[in-house]
PDB file of N, CA, C and O in Angstrom:
ATOM      1  N   MET A   1      29.841 -71.538  48.259  1.00  0.00           N
ATOM      2  CA  MET A   1      29.294 -71.204  47.913  1.00  0.00           C
ATOM      3  C   MET A   1      29.187 -71.314  46.283  1.00  0.00           C
ATOM      4  O   MET A   1      29.810 -70.688  45.426  1.00  0.00           O
ATOM      5  N   SER A   2      27.966 -72.544  46.120  1.00  0.00           N
ATOM      6  CA  SER A   2      28.002 -72.976  44.687  1.00  0.00           C
ATOM      7  C   SER A   2      27.240 -71.639  43.766  1.00  0.00           C
ATOM      8  O   SER A   2      26.650 -70.725  44.342  1.00  0.00           O
ATOM      9  N   GLU A   3      27.409 -71.744  41.904  1.00  0.00           N
ATOM     10  CA  GLU A   3      27.225 -70.519  41.491  1.00  0.00           C
ATOM     11  C   GLU A   3      25.417 -71.039  41.820  1.00  0.00           C
ATOM     12  O   GLU A   3      25.098 -70.204  42.667  1.00  0.00           O
ATOM     13  N   THR A   4      24.680 -71.565  41.686  1.00  0.00           N
ATOM     14  CA  THR A   4      23.383 -71.976  41.701  1.00  0.00           C
ATOM     15  C   THR A   4      22.593 -71.411  43.273  1.00  0.00           C
ATOM     16  O   THR A   4      21.423 -71.033  43.208  1.00  0.00           O
ATOM     17  N   GLU A   5      23.242 -71.398  44.468  1.00  0.00           N
ATOM     18  CA  GLU A   5      23.192 -70.875  45.899  1.00  0.00           C
ATOM     19  C   GLU A   5      23.164 -68.718  46.081  1.00  0.00           C
ATOM     20  O   GLU A   5      24.065 -67.951  46.419  1.00  0.00           O
ATOM     21  N   PRO A   6      21.760 -68.456  45.684  1.00  0.00           N
ATOM     22  CA  PRO A   6      22.191 -66.993  46.107  1.00  0.00           C
ATOM     23  C   PRO A   6      22.951 -66.432  47.596  1.00  0.00           C
ATOM     24  O   PRO A   6      22.999 -66.956  48.709  1.00  0.00           O
ATOM     25  N   MET A   7      23.505 -65.142  47.075  1.00  0.00           N
ATOM     26  CA  MET A   7      24.785 -64.769  48.254  1.00  0.00           C
ATOM     27  C   MET A   7      23.378 -64.135  49.476  1.00  0.00           C
ATOM     28  O   MET A   7      22.226 -63.701  49.479  1.00  0.00           O
ATOM     29  N   ASN A   8      24.814 -64.579  50.606  1.00  0.00           N
ATOM     30  CA  ASN A   8      23.796 -64.253  51.623  1.00  0.00           C
ATOM     31  C   ASN A   8      23.849 -62.533  51.377  1.00  0.00           C
ATOM     32  O   ASN A   8      23.871 -61.969  50.283  1.00  0.00           O
ATOM     33  N   VAL A   9      23.863 -61.834  52.859  1.00  0.00           N
ATOM     34  CA  VAL A   9      23.842 -60.243  52.636  1.00  0.00           C
ATOM     35  C   VAL A   9      25.020 -59.996  52.742  1.00  0.00           C
ATOM     36  O   VAL A   9      25.659 -59.384  51.886  1.00  0.00           O
ATOM     37  N   ASN A  10      25.724 -60.661  54.360  1.00  0.00           N
ATOM     38  CA  ASN A  10      27.206 -60.237  53.616  1.00  0.00           C
ATOM     39  C   ASN A  10      28.633 -60.313  53.136  1.00  0.00           C
ATOM     40  O   ASN A  10      29.803 -59.955  53.271  1.00  0.00           O
ATOM     41  N   ASP A  11      27.484 -61.226  52.299  1.00  0.00           N
ATOM     42  CA  ASP A  11      28.762 -61.684  50.546  1.00  0.00           C
ATOM     43  C   ASP A  11      28.623 -60.903  49.876  1.00  0.00           C
ATOM     44  O   ASP A  11      29.641 -60.594  49.255  1.00  0.00           O
ATOM     45  N   ARG A  12      27.436 -60.155  49.585  1.00  0.00           N
ATOM     46  CA  ARG A  12      26.676 -59.163  49.112  1.00  0.00           C
ATOM     47  C   ARG A  12      27.542 -57.606  48.748  1.00  0.00           C
ATOM     48  O   ARG A  12      27.774 -57.015  47.694  1.00  0.00           O
ATOM     49  N   ARG A  13      27.921 -57.267  50.480  1.00  0.00           N
ATOM     50  CA  ARG A  13      28.326 -56.425  50.828  1.00  0.00           C
ATOM     51  C   ARG A  13      29.658 -56.127  50.717  1.00  0.00           C
ATOM     52  O   ARG A  13      30.196 -55.020  50.682  1.00  0.00           O
ATOM     53  N   LYS A  14      30.320 -57.642  50.646  1.00  0.00           N
ATOM     54  CA  LYS A  14      31.694 -57.490  50.256  1.00  0.00           C
ATOM     55  C   LYS A  14      31.614 -56.836  49.005  1.00  0.00           C
ATOM     56  O   LYS A  14      31.846 -55.641  48.820  1.00  0.00           O
ATOM     57  N   CYS A  15      31.263 -57.701  48.119  1.00  0.00           N
ATOM     58  CA  CYS A  15      31.218 -57.566  46.708  1.00  0.00           C
ATOM     59  C   CYS A  15      31.452 -56.352  46.349  1.00  0.00           C
ATOM     60  O   CYS A  15      32.462 -55.837  45.870  1.00  0.00           O
ATOM     61  N   ILE A  16      29.424 -55.510  46.885  1.00  0.00           N
ATOM     62  CA  ILE A  16      30.144 -53.977  46.866  1.00  0.00           C
ATOM     63  C   ILE A  16      31.022 -53.249  47.000  1.00  0.00           C
ATOM     64  O   ILE A  16      31.425 -52.465  46.140  1.00  0.00           O
ATOM     65  N   HIS A  17      31.548 -53.419  48.325  1.00  0.00           N
ATOM     66  CA  HIS A  17      32.812 -52.745  49.205  1.00  0.00           C
ATOM     67  C   HIS A  17      33.646 -53.128  48.076  1.00  0.00           C
ATOM     68  O   HIS A  17      33.652 -52.119  47.371  1.00  0.00           O
ATOM     69  N   LYS A  18      34.271 -53.917  47.575  1.00  0.00           N
ATOM     70  CA  LYS A  18      35.512 -54.148  46.644  1.00  0.00           C
ATOM     71  C   LYS A  18      35.605 -53.711  45.425  1.00  0.00           C
ATOM     72  O   LYS A  18      36.707 -53.546  44.901  1.00  0.00           O
ATOM     73  N   LEU A  19      34.440 -53.455  44.786  1.00  0.00           N
ATOM     74  CA  LEU A  19      34.118 -52.640  43.713  1.00  0.00           C
ATOM     75  C   LEU A  19      33.731 -51.383  43.595  1.00  0.00           C
ATOM     76  O   LEU A  19      33.428 -50.837  42.534  1.00  0.00           O
ATOM     77  N   ARG A  20      33.729 -50.802  44.865  1.00  0.00           N
ATOM     78  CA  ARG A  20      33.274 -49.904  45.154  1.00  0.00           C
ATOM     79  C   ARG A  20      33.992 -48.349  44.638  1.00  0.00           C
ATOM     80  O   ARG A  20      33.390 -47.319  44.335  1.00  0.00           O
ATOM     81  N   GLY A  21      35.036 -48.526  44.657  1.00  0.00           N
ATOM     82  CA  GLY A  21      36.866 -47.770  44.116  1.00  0.00           C
ATOM     83  C   GLY A  21      36.665 -47.724  42.593  1.00  0.00           C
ATOM     84  O   GLY A  21      36.668 -46.765  41.822  1.00  0.00           O
ATOM     85  N   ARG A  22      36.475 -49.140  42.369  1.00  0.00           N
ATOM     86  CA  ARG A  22      36.372 -48.615  40.487  1.00  0.00           C
ATOM     87  C   ARG A  22      35.261 -48.108  40.415  1.00  0.00           C
ATOM     88  O   ARG A  22      35.260 -47.326  39.464  1.00  0.00           O
ATOM     89  N   TYR A  23      34.252 -48.137  40.947  1.00  0.00           N
ATOM     90  CA  TYR A  23      33.094 -47.043  40.447  1.00  0.00           C
ATOM     91  C   TYR A  23      33.332 -45.346  40.932  1.00  0.00           C
ATOM     92  O   TYR A  23      32.623 -44.530  40.343  1.00  0.00           O
ATOM     93  N   LYS A  24      34.194 -44.882  41.860  1.00  0.00           N
ATOM     94  CA  LYS A  24      33.992 -43.869  42.844  1.00  0.00           C
ATOM     95  C   LYS A  24      35.105 -43.290  41.387  1.00  0.00           C
ATOM     96  O   LYS A  24      35.377 -42.090  41.332  1.00  0.00           O
ATOM     97  N   LYS A  25      35.476 -43.939  40.660  1.00  0.00           N
ATOM     98  CA  LYS A  25      36.892 -42.975  39.604  1.00  0.00           C
ATOM     99  C   LYS A  25      36.570 -43.451  38.178  1.00  0.00           C
ATOM    100  O   LYS A  25      37.243 -43.181  37.184  1.00  0.00           O
ATOM    101  N   ALA A  26      35.307 -44.290  38.213  1.00  0.00           N
ATOM    102  CA  ALA A  26      34.885 -44.522  36.767  1.00  0.00           C
ATOM    103  C   ALA A  26      33.612 -43.165  36.105  1.00  0.00           C
ATOM    104  O   ALA A  26      32.606 -42.607  36.543  1.00  0.00           O
ATOM    105  N   ASN A  27      34.538 -43.130  34.681  1.00  0.00           N
ATOM    106  CA  ASN A  27      33.119 -42.125  34.165  1.00  0.00           C
ATOM    107  C   ASN A  27      32.073 -43.189  34.373  1.00  0.00           C
ATOM    108  O   ASN A  27      32.038 -44.253  34.992  1.00  0.00           O
ATOM    109  N   LYS A  28      30.787 -42.139  33.222  1.00  0.00           N
ATOM    110  CA  LYS A  28      29.576 -42.415  33.239  1.00  0.00           C
ATOM    111  C   LYS A  28      29.420 -44.020  32.555  1.00  0.00           C
ATOM    112  O   LYS A  28      28.831 -44.998  33.015  1.00  0.00           O
ATOM    113  N   LYS A  29      30.165 -43.868  31.321  1.00  0.00           N
ATOM    114  CA  LYS A  29      29.873 -45.539  30.880  1.00  0.00           C
ATOM    115  C   LYS A  29      30.950 -47.102  31.620  1.00  0.00           C
ATOM    116  O   LYS A  29      30.943 -48.331  31.567  1.00  0.00           O
ATOM    117  N   GLU A  30      31.614 -46.161  32.149  1.00  0.00           N
ATOM    118  CA  GLU A  30      32.035 -47.179  32.606  1.00  0.00           C
ATOM    119  C   GLU A  30      31.439 -47.640  34.275  1.00  0.00           C
ATOM    120  O   GLU A  30      31.579 -48.653  34.961  1.00  0.00           O
ATOM    121  N   LYS A  31      30.752 -46.369  34.467  1.00  0.00           N
ATOM    122  CA  LYS A  31      30.072 -47.280  36.065  1.00  0.00           C
ATOM    123  C   LYS A  31      28.622 -48.156  35.606  1.00  0.00           C
ATOM    124  O   LYS A  31      28.260 -49.278  35.958  1.00  0.00           O
ATOM    125  N   GLY A  32      27.945 -47.135  34.655  1.00  0.00           N
ATOM    126  CA  GLY A  32      26.746 -48.314  33.859  1.00  0.00           C
ATOM    127  C   GLY A  32      27.559 -50.469  33.634  1.00  0.00           C
ATOM    128  O   GLY A  32      27.233 -51.601  33.992  1.00  0.00           O
ATOM    129  N   ASP A  33      28.710 -49.775  32.812  1.00  0.00           N
ATOM    130  CA  ASP A  33      28.500 -51.462  32.228  1.00  0.00           C
ATOM    131  C   ASP A  33      29.047 -52.644  34.184  1.00  0.00           C
ATOM    132  O   ASP A  33      28.671 -53.764  34.528  1.00  0.00           O
ATOM    133  N   LEU A  34      29.917 -51.724  34.845  1.00  0.00           N
ATOM    134  CA  LEU A  34      30.030 -52.159  36.059  1.00  0.00           C
ATOM    135  C   LEU A  34      29.010 -52.312  37.020  1.00  0.00           C
ATOM    136  O   LEU A  34      29.269 -53.115  37.916  1.00  0.00           O
ATOM    137  N   ILE A  35      27.639 -51.606  37.071  1.00  0.00           N
ATOM    138  CA  ILE A  35      26.490 -51.851  37.660  1.00  0.00           C
ATOM    139  C   ILE A  35      25.703 -52.863  36.784  1.00  0.00           C
ATOM    140  O   ILE A  35      24.866 -53.597  37.311  1.00  0.00           O
ATOM    141  N   ASN A  36      25.951 -52.908  35.511  1.00  0.00           N
ATOM    142  CA  ASN A  36      25.581 -54.037  35.751  1.00  0.00           C
ATOM    143  C   ASN A  36      25.925 -55.126  35.572  1.00  0.00           C
ATOM    144  O   ASN A  36      25.025 -55.932  35.336  1.00  0.00           O
ATOM    145  N   GLU A  37      27.530 -55.693  35.605  1.00  0.00           N
ATOM    146  CA  GLU A  37      28.126 -56.304  35.848  1.00  0.00           C
ATOM    147  C   GLU A  37      28.037 -56.952  37.109  1.00  0.00           C
ATOM    148  O   GLU A  37      28.353 -58.138  37.196  1.00  0.00           O
ATOM    149  N   ILE A  38      27.480 -56.045  38.505  1.00  0.00           N
ATOM    150  CA  ILE A  38      27.177 -56.160  39.952  1.00  0.00           C
ATOM    151  C   ILE A  38      25.878 -56.604  40.153  1.00  0.00           C
ATOM    152  O   ILE A  38      25.561 -57.134  41.218  1.00  0.00           O
ATOM    153  N   VAL A  39      25.210 -56.466  39.379  1.00  0.00           N
ATOM    154  CA  VAL A  39      23.637 -57.146  38.651  1.00  0.00           C
ATOM    155  C   VAL A  39      23.414 -58.418  38.629  1.00  0.00           C
ATOM    156  O   VAL A  39      22.543 -58.874  39.369  1.00  0.00           O
ATOM    157  N   ALA A  40      24.118 -59.217  37.814  1.00  0.00           N
ATOM    158  CA  ALA A  40      24.769 -60.064  36.501  1.00  0.00           C
ATOM    159  C   ALA A  40      24.757 -61.138  38.673  1.00  0.00           C
ATOM    160  O   ALA A  40      23.997 -62.043  39.018  1.00  0.00           O
ATOM    161  N   VAL A  41      25.697 -60.577  39.384  1.00  0.00           N
ATOM    162  CA  VAL A  41      27.081 -61.288  40.553  1.00  0.00           C
ATOM    163  C   VAL A  41      25.924 -61.497  41.287  1.00  0.00           C
ATOM    164  O   VAL A  41      25.578 -62.652  41.538  1.00  0.00           O
ATOM    165  N   VAL A  42      25.113 -60.307  41.763  1.00  0.00           N
ATOM    166  CA  VAL A  42      24.726 -60.495  43.057  1.00  0.00           C
ATOM    167  C   VAL A  42      23.680 -60.747  43.142  1.00  0.00           C
ATOM    168  O   VAL A  42      23.271 -61.320  44.152  1.00  0.00           O
ATOM    169  N   GLY A  43      22.643 -60.332  41.857  1.00  0.00           N
ATOM    170  CA  GLY A  43      20.855 -59.899  41.733  1.00  0.00           C
ATOM    171  C   GLY A  43      20.351 -58.832  42.314  1.00  0.00           C
ATOM    172  O   GLY A  43      19.217 -58.656  41.868  1.00  0.00           O
ATOM    173  N   MET A  44      20.645 -58.007  43.116  1.00  0.00           N
ATOM    174  CA  MET A  44      20.277 -57.040  43.555  1.00  0.00           C
ATOM    175  C   MET A  44      19.278 -56.065  42.634  1.00  0.00           C
ATOM    176  O   MET A  44      18.830 -56.784  41.740  1.00  0.00           O
ATOM    177  N   HIS A  45      18.893 -55.062  42.539  1.00  0.00           N
ATOM    178  CA  HIS A  45      18.554 -54.260  41.533  1.00  0.00           C
ATOM    179  C   HIS A  45      19.398 -53.263  41.960  1.00  0.00           C
ATOM    180  O   HIS A  45      20.141 -53.097  42.927  1.00  0.00           O
ATOM    181  N   ARG A  46      18.879 -52.239  40.339  1.00  0.00           N
ATOM    182  CA  ARG A  46      20.034 -51.448  40.174  1.00  0.00           C
ATOM    183  C   ARG A  46      20.327 -50.008  40.969  1.00  0.00           C
ATOM    184  O   ARG A  46      21.352 -49.382  41.237  1.00  0.00           O
ATOM    185  N   GLU A  47      18.908 -49.804  41.207  1.00  0.00           N
ATOM    186  CA  GLU A  47      18.948 -48.347  42.145  1.00  0.00           C
ATOM    187  C   GLU A  47      19.332 -49.197  43.775  1.00  0.00           C
ATOM    188  O   GLU A  47      19.101 -48.385  44.671  1.00  0.00           O
ATOM    189  N   SER A  48      19.729 -50.272  44.235  1.00  0.00           N
ATOM    190  CA  SER A  48      19.494 -50.319  45.443  1.00  0.00           C
ATOM    191  C   SER A  48      21.054 -50.391  45.822  1.00  0.00           C
ATOM    192  O   SER A  48      21.529 -50.256  46.950  1.00  0.00           O
ATOM    193  N   ILE A  49      21.908 -50.695  44.332  1.00  0.00           N
ATOM    194  CA  ILE A  49      23.375 -51.333  43.773  1.00  0.00           C
ATOM    195  C   ILE A  49      23.877 -49.715  43.715  1.00  0.00           C
ATOM    196  O   ILE A  49      25.049 -49.478  44.009  1.00  0.00           O
ATOM    197  N   ILE A  50      23.165 -48.842  43.412  1.00  0.00           N
ATOM    198  CA  ILE A  50      23.296 -47.397  42.853  1.00  0.00           C
ATOM    199  C   ILE A  50      24.515 -46.647  44.313  1.00  0.00           C
ATOM    200  O   ILE A  50      25.638 -46.182  44.512  1.00  0.00           O
ATOM    201  N   GLN A  51      22.571 -47.189  45.302  1.00  0.00           N
ATOM    202  CA  GLN A  51      22.757 -46.394  46.898  1.00  0.00           C
ATOM    203  C   GLN A  51      23.684 -46.612  48.089  1.00  0.00           C
ATOM    204  O   GLN A  51      24.030 -45.812  48.957  1.00  0.00           O
ATOM    205  N   LEU A  52      24.092 -48.276  47.862  1.00  0.00           N
ATOM    206  CA  LEU A  52      25.036 -48.693  48.810  1.00  0.00           C
ATOM    207  C   LEU A  52      26.459 -48.731  47.879  1.00  0.00           C
ATOM    208  O   LEU A  52      27.265 -49.609  48.188  1.00  0.00           O
ATOM    209  N   LEU A  53      26.934 -47.504  46.358  1.00  0.00           N
ATOM    210  CA  LEU A  53      28.282 -47.551  46.022  1.00  0.00           C
ATOM    211  C   LEU A  53      28.065 -46.421  46.237  1.00  0.00           C
ATOM    212  O   LEU A  53      29.051 -45.949  46.804  1.00  0.00           O
ATOM    213  N   ASN A  54      27.605 -45.982  46.155  1.00  0.00           N
ATOM    214  CA  ASN A  54      27.776 -44.270  46.752  1.00  0.00           C
ATOM    215  C   ASN A  54      27.862 -43.326  48.244  1.00  0.00           C
ATOM    216  O   ASN A  54      28.354 -42.262  48.619  1.00  0.00           O
ATOM    217  N   ASN A  55      26.812 -44.783  48.969  1.00  0.00           N
ATOM    218  CA  ASN A  55      26.591 -44.369  50.600  1.00  0.00           C
ATOM    219  C   ASN A  55      27.015 -45.311  50.942  1.00  0.00           C
ATOM    220  O   ASN A  55      27.137 -46.298  50.217  1.00  0.00           O
ATOM    221  N   GLN A  56      27.425 -45.236  52.409  1.00  0.00           N
ATOM    222  CA  GLN A  56      27.807 -46.147  53.481  1.00  0.00           C
ATOM    223  C   GLN A  56      27.010 -47.404  53.688  1.00  0.00           C
ATOM    224  O   GLN A  56      25.815 -47.686  53.767  1.00  0.00           O
ATOM    225  N   LEU A  57      28.404 -48.183  53.757  1.00  0.00           N
ATOM    226  CA  LEU A  57      27.839 -49.754  54.007  1.00  0.00           C
ATOM    227  C   LEU A  57      27.483 -49.534  55.702  1.00  0.00           C
ATOM    228  O   LEU A  57      26.706 -50.363  56.174  1.00  0.00           O
ATOM    229  N   SER A  58      27.590 -49.319  55.888  1.00  0.00           N
ATOM    230  CA  SER A  58      27.499 -49.436  57.427  1.00  0.00           C
ATOM    231  C   SER A  58      26.185 -49.543  57.600  1.00  0.00           C
ATOM    232  O   SER A  58      25.302 -49.031  56.912  1.00  0.00           O
ATOM    233  N   TRP A  59      26.045 -50.449  58.850  1.00  0.00           N
ATOM    234  CA  TRP A  59      24.254 -50.759  59.082  1.00  0.00           C
ATOM    235  C   TRP A  59      23.675 -50.018  60.484  1.00  0.00           C
ATOM    236  O   TRP A  59      24.133 -49.850  61.614  1.00  0.00           O
ATOM    237  N   ASN A  60      22.188 -49.604  59.670  1.00  0.00           N
ATOM    238  CA  ASN A  60      21.798 -49.104  60.170  1.00  0.00           C
ATOM    239  C   ASN A  60      21.035 -49.201  61.262  1.00  0.00           C
ATOM    240  O   ASN A  60      20.187 -50.089  61.353  1.00  0.00           O
ATOM    241  N   LYS A  61      21.311 -48.003  62.541  1.00  0.00           N
ATOM    242  CA  LYS A  61      20.839 -48.631  63.751  1.00  0.00           C
ATOM    243  C   LYS A  61      19.432 -48.787  64.420  1.00  0.00           C
ATOM    244  O   LYS A  61      18.820 -47.755  64.697  1.00  0.00           O
ATOM    245  N   LEU A  62      18.933 -49.882  64.670  1.00  0.00           N
ATOM    246  CA  LEU A  62      17.786 -49.647  65.338  1.00  0.00           C
ATOM    247  C   LEU A  62      17.447 -48.607  66.195  1.00  0.00           C
ATOM    248  O   LEU A  62      18.244 -47.886  66.795  1.00  0.00           O
ATOM    249  N   SER A  63      16.025 -48.548  66.236  1.00  0.00           N
ATOM    250  CA  SER A  63      15.651 -47.750  66.907  1.00  0.00           C
ATOM    251  C   SER A  63      14.948 -48.216  68.527  1.00  0.00           C
ATOM    252  O   SER A  63      14.123 -49.128  68.578  1.00  0.00           O
ATOM    253  N   ARG A  64      15.274 -47.671  69.452  1.00  0.00           N
ATOM    254  CA  ARG A  64      14.499 -48.820  70.673  1.00  0.00           C
ATOM    255  C   ARG A  64      13.325 -48.920  70.767  1.00  0.00           C
ATOM    256  O   ARG A  64      12.758 -48.037  70.123  1.00  0.00           O
ATOM    257  N   GLU A  65      12.543 -49.710  71.363  1.00  0.00           N
ATOM    258  CA  GLU A  65      11.718 -49.959  71.395  1.00  0.00           C
ATOM    259  C   GLU A  65      11.184 -48.701  72.107  1.00  0.00           C
ATOM    260  O   GLU A  65      11.990 -47.942  72.646  1.00  0.00           O
ATOM    261  N   ARG A  66       9.557 -48.386  72.138  1.00  0.00           N
ATOM    262  CA  ARG A  66       8.677 -47.521  72.921  1.00  0.00           C
ATOM    263  C   ARG A  66       9.045 -48.515  74.649  1.00  0.00           C
ATOM    264  O   ARG A  66       9.477 -49.637  74.909  1.00  0.00           O
ATOM    265  N   GLY A  67       8.362 -46.788  75.836  1.00  0.00           N
ATOM    266  CA  GLY A  67       8.065 -47.496  76.590  1.00  0.00           C
ATOM    267  C   GLY A  67       7.654 -47.607  76.796  1.00  0.00           C
ATOM    268  O   GLY A  67       6.709 -47.787  76.028  1.00  0.00           O
ATOM    269  N   ARG A  68       7.403 -47.759  78.321  1.00  0.00           N
ATOM    270  CA  ARG A  68       5.806 -48.136  78.683  1.00  0.00           C
ATOM    271  C   ARG A  68       4.988 -47.271  78.922  1.00  0.00           C
ATOM    272  O   ARG A  68       5.363 -46.346  79.643  1.00  0.00           O
ATOM    273  N   THR A  69       3.437 -47.266  78.347  1.00  0.00           N
ATOM    274  CA  THR A  69       3.116 -46.417  79.028  1.00  0.00           C
ATOM    275  C   THR A  69       1.886 -46.296  79.812  1.00  0.00           C
ATOM    276  O   THR A  69       0.815 -45.689  79.810  1.00  0.00           O
ATOM    277  N   TYR A  70       2.647 -47.291  80.585  1.00  0.00           N
ATOM    278  CA  TYR A  70       1.500 -47.319  81.636  1.00  0.00           C
ATOM    279  C   TYR A  70       2.632 -47.884  82.866  1.00  0.00           C
ATOM    280  O   TYR A  70       3.800 -48.235  82.694  1.00  0.00           O
ATOM    281  N   GLY A  71       1.752 -47.826  84.289  1.00  0.00           N
ATOM    282  CA  GLY A  71       2.208 -48.100  85.478  1.00  0.00           C
ATOM    283  C   GLY A  71       2.318 -49.156  85.955  1.00  0.00           C
ATOM    284  O   GLY A  71       2.020 -50.119  85.249  1.00  0.00           O
ATOM    285  N   VAL A  72       2.748 -49.364  87.223  1.00  0.00           N
ATOM    286  CA  VAL A  72       2.630 -51.025  87.571  1.00  0.00           C
ATOM    287  C   VAL A  72       1.548 -50.976  88.292  1.00  0.00           C
ATOM    288  O   VAL A  72       1.011 -52.081  88.369  1.00  0.00           O
ATOM    289  N   ASP A  73       0.842 -49.889  89.025  1.00  0.00           N
ATOM    290  CA  ASP A  73      -0.196 -49.766  89.565  1.00  0.00           C
ATOM    291  C   ASP A  73      -1.477 -50.162  88.430  1.00  0.00           C
ATOM    292  O   ASP A  73      -2.516 -50.576  88.944  1.00  0.00           O
ATOM    293  N   VAL A  74      -1.421 -50.022  86.567  1.00  0.00           N
ATOM    294  CA  VAL A  74      -2.659 -50.398  86.574  1.00  0.00           C
ATOM    295  C   VAL A  74      -2.049 -51.655  85.952  1.00  0.00           C
ATOM    296  O   VAL A  74      -2.818 -51.912  85.026  1.00  0.00           O
ATOM    297  N   ASP A  75      -0.816 -52.827  85.965  1.00  0.00           N
ATOM    298  CA  ASP A  75      -0.502 -53.724  85.727  1.00  0.00           C
ATOM    299  C   ASP A  75      -0.842 -54.451  86.782  1.00  0.00           C
ATOM    300  O   ASP A  75      -0.534 -55.634  86.639  1.00  0.00           O
ATOM    301  N   ASP A  76      -1.576 -54.092  88.204  1.00  0.00           N
ATOM    302  CA  ASP A  76      -1.269 -54.357  89.288  1.00  0.00           C
ATOM    303  C   ASP A  76      -2.845 -54.535  89.036  1.00  0.00           C
ATOM    304  O   ASP A  76      -3.136 -55.731  89.004  1.00  0.00           O
ATOM    305  N   ALA A  77      -3.687 -53.879  88.890  1.00  0.00           N
ATOM    306  CA  ALA A  77      -5.381 -53.958  88.596  1.00  0.00           C
ATOM    307  C   ALA A  77      -5.519 -54.915  88.016  1.00  0.00           C
ATOM    308  O   ALA A  77      -6.037 -55.901  88.541  1.00  0.00           O
ATOM    309  N   ILE A  78      -4.950 -54.897  86.331  1.00  0.00           N
ATOM    310  CA  ILE A  78      -4.991 -56.030  85.104  1.00  0.00           C
ATOM    311  C   ILE A  78      -4.996 -57.780  85.825  1.00  0.00           C
ATOM    312  O   ILE A  78      -5.696 -58.734  85.487  1.00  0.00           O
ATOM    313  N   ARG A  79      -4.335 -57.726  86.497  1.00  0.00           N
ATOM    314  CA  ARG A  79      -3.124 -58.969  87.335  1.00  0.00           C
ATOM    315  C   ARG A  79      -5.408 -59.117  88.404  1.00  0.00           C
ATOM    316  O   ARG A  79      -6.383 -59.850  88.240  1.00  0.00           O
ATOM    317  N   LYS A  80      -5.233 -58.508  88.876  1.00  0.00           N
ATOM    318  CA  LYS A  80      -6.346 -58.875  89.724  1.00  0.00           C
ATOM    319  C   LYS A  80      -7.599 -58.687  89.056  1.00  0.00           C
ATOM    320  O   LYS A  80      -8.261 -59.321  89.878  1.00  0.00           O
ATOM    321  N   ILE A  81      -8.302 -58.377  88.355  1.00  0.00           N
ATOM    322  CA  ILE A  81      -9.132 -58.636  87.098  1.00  0.00           C
ATOM    323  C   ILE A  81      -8.822 -59.866  86.842  1.00  0.00           C
ATOM    324  O   ILE A  81      -9.401 -60.605  87.639  1.00  0.00           O
ATOM    325  N   ALA A  82      -8.181 -60.428  86.105  1.00  0.00           N
ATOM    326  CA  ALA A  82      -7.674 -61.395  85.056  1.00  0.00           C
ATOM    327  C   ALA A  82      -7.829 -62.924  86.268  1.00  0.00           C
ATOM    328  O   ALA A  82      -8.104 -63.987  85.712  1.00  0.00           O
ATOM    329  N   THR A  83      -7.666 -62.950  87.685  1.00  0.00           N
ATOM    330  CA  THR A  83      -7.600 -63.679  88.656  1.00  0.00           C
ATOM    331  C   THR A  83      -8.870 -63.746  88.565  1.00  0.00           C
ATOM    332  O   THR A  83      -9.265 -64.728  87.938  1.00  0.00           O
ATOM    333  N   SER A  84      -9.797 -62.934  89.035  1.00  0.00           N
ATOM    334  CA  SER A  84     -11.105 -62.920  89.776  1.00  0.00           C
ATOM    335  C   SER A  84     -12.174 -63.255  88.361  1.00  0.00           C
ATOM    336  O   SER A  84     -13.393 -63.334  88.513  1.00  0.00           O
TER     337      SER A  84
END
């Protein structure tokens, strides 16, 4: 990856994960400096970085799609209407 290419999501997460320990141990001024450094490297917004540093870096589980609303008998009726 060159300096001009933007970081992908996995690279950003790795970078933030490595700096997470320093962030937890830092005082308020050091935290601000560290966030400024991460913004320059990663290119994300400050608030997004703060949320990632304070919370878990795990992926959110996607919810399952909604189930079927109509039964097989309605599907059969629609097929008959469509073919006629």
